[in-house]
C-alpha positions as CSV (number, residue, x, y, z in Angstrom):
1,M,-24.6,9.7,-16.4
2,R,-23.1,6.2,-16.1
3,I,-19.6,7.3,-17.1
4,F,-19.9,9.8,-14.2
5,L,-20.1,6.9,-11.8
6,L,-16.8,5.5,-13.0
7,K,-15.2,9.0,-12.9
8,S,-16.5,9.4,-9.4
9,L,-15.1,6.0,-8.3
10,V,-11.6,6.9,-9.7
11,F,-11.7,10.4,-8.2
12,T,-12.8,9.2,-4.7
13,A,-10.3,6.3,-4.7
14,S,-7.4,8.7,-5.6
15,F,-8.6,11.3,-3.1
16,L,-8.8,8.7,-0.3
17,L,-5.4,7.2,-1.3
18,F,-3.6,10.5,-0.8
19,H,-5.7,11.6,2.1
20,I,-4.9,8.6,4.3
21,E,-1.2,9.1,3.7
22,L,-1.3,12.5,5.3
23,I,-3.7,11.5,8.2
24,I,-1.7,8.4,9.2
25,G,1.6,10.2,8.8
26,K,0.5,12.9,11.2
27,L,-1.0,10.4,13.6
28,M,2.2,8.5,13.9
29,L,4.5,11.5,14.4
30,P,4.2,12.0,18.2
31,G,4.9,8.3,18.9
32,F,8.3,8.5,17.1
33,G,9.3,11.9,18.4
34,G,8.1,14.0,15.5
35,G,11.0,12.9,13.4
36,Y,11.2,13.4,9.7
37,L,12.0,9.7,9.3
38,V,8.3,8.9,9.8
39,W,7.2,10.5,6.6
40,G,10.1,9.2,4.5
41,V,9.5,5.6,5.6
42,S,5.7,6.0,5.3
43,M,6.0,7.2,1.7
44,A,8.3,4.3,0.8
45,T,5.9,1.9,2.4
46,F,2.9,3.4,0.6
47,Q,4.7,3.2,-2.7
48,G,5.4,-0.5,-2.1
49,L,1.7,-1.1,-1.3
50,L,0.8,0.8,-4.5
51,L,3.0,-1.4,-6.6
52,I,1.6,-4.5,-5.0
53,G,-1.9,-3.3,-5.8
54,Y,-1.0,-2.7,-9.4
55,V,0.6,-6.1,-9.7
56,H,-2.5,-7.7,-8.2
57,L,-4.8,-6.2,-10.8
58,H,-2.3,-7.0,-13.6
59,L,-2.2,-10.7,-12.7
60,L,-5.9,-10.9,-12.4
61,N,-6.3,-9.3,-15.8
62,Q,-3.8,-11.7,-17.3
63,H,-5.3,-14.9,-16.0
64,F,-9.0,-14.3,-15.4
65,T,-12.0,-12.7,-17.1
66,I,-13.1,-9.3,-16.1
67,Q,-16.5,-10.8,-15.0
68,W,-14.7,-13.0,-12.5
69,F,-12.3,-10.6,-10.9
70,S,-14.9,-7.8,-10.7
71,K,-16.7,-10.1,-8.2
72,W,-13.4,-10.8,-6.5
73,Q,-12.7,-7.1,-6.2
74,G,-16.2,-6.4,-4.9
75,G,-15.9,-9.1,-2.3
76,L,-12.6,-7.7,-1.0
77,L,-14.0,-4.2,-0.7
78,L,-17.1,-5.5,1.1
79,G,-14.9,-7.6,3.4
80,S,-12.7,-4.7,4.2
81,L,-15.6,-2.9,5.8
82,F,-15.5,-5.4,8.7
83,L,-12.0,-4.0,9.6
84,F,-13.6,-0.8,10.7
85,P,-13.1,1.2,12.9
86,I,-9.4,1.7,12.2
87,Q,-7.5,1.3,15.5
88,T,-5.2,4.1,16.3
89,E,-3.8,3.2,19.7
90,Y,-0.9,1.1,18.4
91,L,-0.1,3.7,15.7
92,Q,0.4,6.4,18.3
93,N,2.1,4.1,20.9
94,P,4.9,2.1,19.3
95,S,6.5,-0.7,21.2
96,Y,10.1,0.6,20.6
97,Q,11.2,-3.0,20.6
98,T,12.3,-3.0,17.0
99,P,14.2,-0.4,14.9
100,P,11.9,2.6,14.1
101,L,12.2,1.9,10.3
102,L,10.9,-1.6,10.7
103,E,8.2,-0.7,13.2
104,I,6.8,2.1,11.1
105,M,6.5,-0.2,8.1
106,F,4.9,-2.9,10.3
107,L,2.4,-0.5,11.8
108,L,1.4,0.8,8.3
109,V,1.1,-2.6,6.6
110,F,-1.0,-4.1,9.4
111,G,-2.9,-0.9,10.2
112,I,-4.1,0.4,6.8
113,G,-2.2,-1.7,4.3
114,G,-5.3,-3.6,3.3
115,F,-7.3,-0.5,2.5
116,F,-4.4,1.1,0.7
117,F,-3.9,-2.1,-1.4
118,L,-7.5,-2.1,-2.5
119,L,-7.6,1.6,-3.3
120,A,-4.4,1.3,-5.3
121,G,-6.0,-1.0,-7.9
122,L,-9.3,0.7,-8.3
123,S,-8.2,3.2,-11.0
124,I,-6.9,0.3,-13.1
125,Y,-10.0,-1.7,-12.5
126,A,-12.2,1.2,-13.6
127,Q,-10.3,1.5,-16.9
128,L,-10.7,-2.3,-17.5
129,H,-14.4,-2.1,-16.6
130,L,-15.0,0.8,-18.9
131,S,-13.1,-0.8,-21.8
132,T,-15.3,-3.9,-21.6
133,S,-18.6,-2.1,-21.2
134,S,-21.2,-0.9,-23.8
135,L,-20.5,2.8,-23.0
136,K,-19.4,5.0,-25.9
137,E,-16.4,6.0,-23.9
138,S,-15.1,2.4,-23.9
139,E,-12.8,3.0,-26.8
140,N,-10.7,5.4,-24.8
141,P,-10.7,4.2,-21.1
142,F,-7.6,6.4,-20.4
143,I,-10.0,9.4,-20.0
144,L,-10.3,8.3,-16.4
145,Y,-6.7,9.4,-15.7
146,A,-8.0,13.0,-15.5
147,S,-10.4,12.1,-12.7
148,S,-7.7,10.3,-10.9
149,N,-5.3,13.2,-11.1
150,L,-8.1,15.6,-10.1
151,G,-8.8,13.5,-7.0
152,A,-5.1,13.4,-6.0
153,F,-4.7,17.2,-6.4
154,T,-8.0,17.9,-4.5
155,S,-6.7,15.8,-1.6
156,L,-3.4,17.5,-1.5
157,L,-4.9,21.0,-1.7
158,T,-7.8,20.5,0.7
159,Y,-5.9,18.8,3.5
160,P,-3.8,21.7,4.7
161,L,-6.4,24.3,3.8
162,L,-9.6,22.6,5.0
163,F,-9.2,19.4,6.9
164,E,-6.1,20.0,9.1
165,P,-7.1,23.5,10.4
166,N,-10.7,22.6,11.2
167,F,-10.7,18.9,12.3
168,D,-8.6,16.9,14.7
169,V,-6.9,13.8,13.4
170,Y,-9.6,11.5,14.9
171,T,-12.4,13.3,13.1
172,Q,-10.4,13.2,9.9
173,L,-10.0,9.5,10.2
174,L,-13.8,9.1,10.9
175,Q,-14.6,11.2,7.8
176,W,-12.2,9.1,5.8
177,Q,-13.9,5.8,6.8
178,I,-17.3,7.2,5.9
179,C,-16.0,8.2,2.5
180,Y,-14.5,4.7,2.1
181,G,-17.9,3.1,2.8
182,T,-19.4,5.4,0.2
183,L,-16.8,4.3,-2.3
184,V,-17.7,0.6,-1.7
185,F,-21.4,1.4,-2.3
186,L,-20.4,3.2,-5.5
187,F,-18.4,0.2,-6.7
188,I,-21.5,-2.1,-6.2
189,M,-23.6,0.4,-8.1
190,I,-21.2,0.3,-11.0
191,I,-21.3,-3.5,-11.1
192,F,-25.1,-3.5,-11.5
193,L,-25.6,-0.3,-13.6
194,I,-22.7,-0.7,-16.0
195,P,-22.7,-4.3,-17.0
196,I,-19.8,-5.9,-18.8
197,K,-20.6,-6.7,-22.4
198,K,-17.3,-8.0,-23.8
199,E,-15.6,-11.2,-22.7
200,M,-12.0,-10.4,-22.0
201,R,-9.3,-12.8,-21.0
202,R,-5.7,-12.0,-22.0
203,G,-3.0,-14.6,-22.0
204,P,0.7,-13.9,-21.1
205,V,2.3,-11.1,-23.2
206,A,5.8,-11.0,-24.6
207,F,8.3,-9.7,-22.1
208,P,10.1,-6.5,-23.3
209,P,13.9,-6.5,-23.8
210,S,16.0,-6.2,-20.7
211,P,17.5,-2.8,-21.6
212,Q,14.0,-1.4,-22.0
213,V,12.9,-2.8,-18.6
214,F,16.0,-1.2,-16.9
215,Q,15.2,2.1,-18.6
216,W,11.7,2.1,-17.3
217,L,12.9,1.1,-13.9
218,F,15.5,3.8,-13.5
219,L,13.4,6.6,-15.0
220,S,10.6,5.8,-12.6
221,A,12.8,5.0,-9.5
222,A,15.0,8.2,-9.8
223,P,12.2,10.8,-9.4
224,S,10.6,8.7,-6.7
225,A,13.8,8.6,-4.7
226,L,14.5,12.3,-5.3
227,F,11.2,13.6,-4.1
228,L,11.5,11.4,-0.9
229,A,15.0,12.8,-0.3
230,V,13.8,16.4,-0.8
231,T,10.9,15.8,1.5
232,N,13.1,14.4,4.2
233,Q,15.6,17.2,3.9
234,I,13.0,20.0,4.0
235,T,11.2,18.5,7.0
236,F,14.6,17.9,8.8
237,D,15.7,21.5,8.3
238,I,12.3,23.2,9.1
239,A,9.7,20.9,10.7
240,P,8.0,17.6,10.1
241,I,4.5,19.0,9.4
242,P,2.0,17.9,6.7
243,L,2.1,21.2,4.9
244,L,5.8,20.6,4.0
245,W,5.1,17.0,3.1
246,I,2.6,18.2,0.5
247,F,4.9,20.4,-1.6
248,P,7.3,17.7,-2.9
249,L,4.5,15.2,-3.3
250,A,2.4,17.7,-5.3
251,I,5.5,18.5,-7.6
252,Y,6.0,14.7,-8.1
253,L,2.3,14.3,-9.1
254,L,2.3,17.3,-11.3
255,T,5.3,16.1,-13.3
256,L,3.5,12.8,-13.8
257,I,0.4,14.6,-15.1
258,L,2.3,16.8,-17.4
259,S,4.3,13.9,-18.8
260,F,1.5,11.4,-19.3
261,K,-1.3,13.6,-20.5
262,K,-2.5,13.2,-24.1
263,N,0.1,15.7,-25.4
264,P,3.1,15.4,-23.0
265,F,4.4,18.7,-21.8
266,C,8.1,19.3,-21.0
267,P,9.5,22.8,-22.0
268,K,12.9,22.8,-23.6
269,W,14.3,24.9,-20.8
270,V,13.6,22.0,-18.4
271,L,15.4,19.5,-20.6
272,N,18.3,21.9,-21.1
273,S,18.7,22.7,-17.4
274,Q,18.7,19.2,-16.1
275,F,22.5,19.1,-15.9
276,W,22.6,22.4,-13.9
277,A,19.9,21.1,-11.6
278,M,21.9,17.9,-10.9
279,T,25.1,19.9,-10.4
280,I,23.4,22.3,-7.9
281,G,21.9,19.4,-6.1
282,L,25.3,17.7,-5.8
283,L,26.7,21.0,-4.4
284,L,24.0,21.2,-1.8
285,F,24.7,17.6,-0.9
286,L,28.4,18.3,-0.5
287,I,27.7,21.4,1.7
288,K,25.4,19.2,3.8
289,S,28.0,16.5,4.1
290,S,30.5,19.0,5.4
291,G,28.3,19.6,8.4
292,Y,26.6,22.8,7.1
293,S,23.7,23.7,4.9
294,L,22.8,26.6,2.6
295,F,20.1,27.4,5.1
296,E,22.6,27.7,8.0
297,L,25.2,29.6,5.9
298,L,22.6,32.2,4.8
299,A,21.2,32.5,8.4
300,D,24.7,33.2,9.7
301,E,25.2,35.9,7.0
302,Y,21.9,37.6,8.0
303,E,22.9,37.6,11.6
304,V,26.4,39.1,10.9
305,Y,25.0,41.9,8.8
306,H,21.9,42.5,10.9
307,I,19.7,42.1,7.8
308,K,16.0,42.1,8.9
309,N,14.5,40.1,6.1
310,F,15.4,36.7,7.6
311,T,12.5,35.0,5.8
312,S,14.6,34.6,2.6
313,A,17.2,32.7,4.5
314,I,14.6,30.3,5.7
315,I,13.1,29.6,2.3
316,A,16.2,29.8,0.1
317,E,17.4,26.2,0.4
318,P,14.0,24.5,0.5
319,A,12.8,26.6,-2.5
320,L,16.0,25.6,-4.4
321,Q,15.5,21.9,-3.6
322,L,11.9,22.1,-4.8
323,V,13.0,23.6,-8.1
324,I,15.6,20.9,-8.5
325,C,13.0,18.3,-7.7
326,F,10.6,19.7,-10.4
327,V,13.3,19.8,-13.1
328,C,14.6,16.3,-12.5
329,C,11.2,14.7,-11.9
330,L,9.7,16.2,-15.0
331,T,12.8,15.3,-17.1
332,C,12.7,11.6,-16.0
333,H,8.9,11.3,-16.3
334,Y,8.9,12.9,-19.7
335,R,11.6,10.6,-21.0
336,L,9.7,7.7,-19.4
337,S,6.5,8.7,-21.3
338,Q,8.5,8.8,-24.5
339,A,9.9,5.3,-23.9
340,R,6.5,3.7,-23.2
341,P,5.2,1.0,-25.6
342,K,3.6,2.3,-28.6
343,E,0.8,-0.3,-28.7
């Protein structure tokens, strides 16, 4: 029963993390003319906040005991409730006094940055809390990854199918705030119902060699940049709508899950086709640089030959981009998982 509380915490945190990205992205679209730039800059900002949240928990874990920073984390979560309700007026009505890129980042950081920062570190905190508890599952705290991945996928699947068609964006935001308050209550319950039994305070660890660090950096940065680029291109060619944002993000998340599960999964055909995927991606880029796109070329052909099945022209290029995204992201994440520290 008590391990269910930790799994629920991780699931809810991951669900809310992905959910707020879609809500805020949609909320900001009208103010910036519905441009695809909104989602690309938003995702880059969210990933930056995610990294800061991870670094925050890492530093606390290195220099303080779990008993101390569990109270710190709880205090921050309780304090964040006083920031409710989330104000939406400035998100929808930008000042246009600064470049859009900077203004989007500014609005996100000062609008929901604090909430996103706290949610980002909860999965790591839950693993640390479990590893220092008296629960039998404490020997393998990484089992919480499954709950985190499930929460992320549930968020991505339910938003376009359940929340977006049935609720306006303000109702979605209210629901999110209620769930966030429930999450804080759940965190407090865990502090009292799953006490920490082991004293844990780690000192600084040896820094890995520079080549290893650069390998980790490039193998993690490449798929992140690629899925953002694919998202931008798809929304630019078709429309900047949440449903199209979800496909590349789901692919990116799926490749992470496949690569970092207990037995990493990457079929040989994926590893063998990475060169072709990059080559086709380069060709698509060159076509786009020439002022055309595969989408436009196919559309022209359909019009010339009066072919009725125009749908295939619409989905051909985006579908190809998503396949390339899957192959390259899975290859990079799989190689990253193989390069992780063994201890």
